[in-house]
C-alpha positions in Angstrom: 110.1 72.9 124.1 112.8 75.4 123.2 112.1 78.8 124.8 112.9 80.8 121.6 109.6 81.5 119.8 111.5 81.3 116.4 111.8 77.5 117.0 108.2 76.8 118.1 106.4 74.2 116.0 102.6 74.4 116.0 101.7 72.2 113.0 99.9 69.2 114.7 99.5 67.3 111.4 103.2 67.5 110.8 103.9 66.5 114.4 101.6 63.5 114.1 103.3 62.5 110.9 106.8 62.6 112.5 105.6 60.5 115.5 104.0 58.0 113.1 107.2 57.9 111.0 109.4 57.3 114.0 107.0 55.0 115.8 109.1 55.1 118.9 110.0 57.5 121.8 110.3 58.0 125.5 107.4 58.0 128.0 108.1 59.9 131.3 106.0 59.9 134.4 106.3 60.8 138.1 106.0 57.8 140.4 106.2 57.3 144.1 109.7 55.9 143.4 110.7 59.1 141.6 110.6 60.1 138.0 110.7 57.2 135.5 111.1 56.7 131.8 110.2 53.9 129.4 111.3 53.4 125.8 108.1 52.6 123.9 106.8 51.9 120.4 103.7 53.9 119.6 100.8 54.0 117.2 98.1 56.7 116.7 94.7 55.5 117.8 93.0 58.7 116.7 94.1 62.3 116.2 94.6 63.0 119.9 95.4 59.5 121.3 98.6 57.4 121.2 98.6 53.7 121.9 101.7 52.2 123.6 102.7 49.3 125.7 105.3 48.7 128.4 106.7 45.5 129.9 104.6 44.4 132.9 107.8 44.1 135.0 108.8 47.7 134.2 108.6 49.8 137.4 106.7 52.5 135.6 103.8 50.2 134.5 102.0 49.9 137.9 101.9 53.7 138.3 100.7 54.8 134.8 96.9 54.3 134.9 95.4 57.8 135.6 98.8 59.4 135.8 100.0 62.3 133.7 102.4 61.1 131.0 104.9 62.9 128.8 105.8 61.3 125.6 108.8 62.6 123.6 109.9 61.8 120.0 113.2 63.0 118.7 113.6 63.5 115.0 116.8 64.3 113.2 119.4 66.2 115.1 123.0 67.3 114.8 125.9 69.4 115.9 126.3 72.7 114.0 129.7 74.2 113.8 129.8 78.1 113.9 132.3 78.0 111.0 129.6 76.7 108.7 127.5 79.9 108.8 130.2 82.0 107.2 129.2 84.9 109.4 132.6 85.5 111.1 134.2 84.6 114.4 131.4 85.7 116.8 129.1 82.7 116.3 128.9 79.8 118.8 128.4 76.1 118.3 124.9 74.7 118.7 122.8 71.6 118.2 119.8 71.6 115.8 117.0 69.2 116.3 113.4 68.3 115.6 111.3 67.2 118.6 107.7 66.6 119.7 106.4 66.5 123.3 102.9 65.1 124.0 101.4 65.4 127.5 98.2 63.9 128.7 96.4 61.3 130.9 97.4 57.7 130.8 94.6 55.1 130.6 95.2 51.3 130.8 93.8 49.3 127.9 91.8 46.1 128.0 93.4 43.0 126.8 91.4 43.1 123.6 92.4 46.7 123.0 96.1 45.8 123.6 95.9 43.1 120.9 94.3 45.5 118.5 97.0 48.1 119.2 99.7 45.5 118.6 98.1 44.4 115.3 97.9 48.0 114.2 101.5 48.8 115.3 102.9 45.8 113.5 100.8 46.4 110.3 102.1 50.0 110.1 105.7 49.0 110.7 105.6 46.0 108.3 104.1 48.2 105.6 107.3 50.3 105.7 109.3 47.1 104.8 107.5 46.5 101.4 108.0 44.6 99.2 108.6 42.2 102.1 105.6 40.0 102.8 104.1 41.4 106.0 104.4 39.5 109.3 101.0 38.9 110.8 100.0 37.6 114.2 98.2 34.5 112.7 101.7 33.1 111.8 102.3 32.5 115.5 101.0 29.8 117.8 98.0 31.6 119.6 99.0 30.2 123.0 102.5 31.6 122.7 101.1 34.9 121.5 98.8 35.0 124.6 101.8 34.2 126.9 103.8 37.0 125.3 101.0 39.6 125.6 100.6 38.7 129.2 104.1 40.1 129.8 103.1 43.6 128.6 100.5 46.2 129.5 98.8 48.5 127.0 98.0 52.2 127.6 96.4 55.1 125.8 97.9 58.6 126.1 95.0 61.0 125.9 96.8 64.1 124.7 96.0 67.5 126.2 99.2 69.3 125.4 101.2 69.5 122.2 104.7 71.0 122.1 106.9 71.0 119.1 110.4 72.3 118.4 112.0 72.9 115.1 115.5 74.2 115.9 116.9 74.6 112.4 118.8 77.9 112.4 115.7 80.0 111.5 117.3 82.8 113.6 120.1 83.1 111.1 120.1 84.7 107.6 118.9 82.2 105.0 122.2 82.0 103.2 123.9 81.2 106.6 121.3 78.5 107.5 121.7 76.9 104.1 125.5 77.0 104.4 125.3 75.3 107.8 122.9 72.7 106.2 125.6 71.9 103.7 128.1 71.5 106.5 125.8 69.2 108.4 125.3 67.1 105.3 129.0 66.9 104.7 129.5 65.7 108.2 127.0 62.9 107.7 124.0 64.5 109.4 121.8 64.4 106.3 118.5 64.2 108.2 118.9 67.5 110.0 120.4 69.1 106.9 117.2 68.2 105.0 115.0 69.8 107.6 117.3 72.9 107.7 117.1 73.3 103.9 113.3 73.2 104.1 112.9 75.5 107.2 
């Protein structure tokens, strides 16, 4: 989380929504082999629990059950030129971004819970593709599905710590922030520009 209190994000509902929208992030954990990270798809199981899975062969998998995990999700981001503020020559370049960090205890799932998590994850992601007819597990050969799920391990992240950052130029005058948002949009960074305009 950014140390400047102006950028602190405390709205858990909004953080949940961003994580749900992204559906993907990085899971970090300390292991006897050193710090490790896995790129993971995620789904909310309840208000304070994320479901995720990793490849069984991933070195992090055998160390996660009972460990402290840190999941990070990065929303829109972008370089901000000091020229865009219109505040004169004494500004510096920066990078604006939206980020969520969720820390908690990792718990291994049962095989049945893993299948339920996969069904929920695919249902949520397929719904975003409407009007496409959703893919569903029953389209697959059940033996093949079982073989594929054998190659992954499901986990719950029981969240104890929420940290959010909205670094959107809130420390600048509104007109300067909006001018920088226009510059970001013009440079192709429309996502971060949208967040900056609504800060």
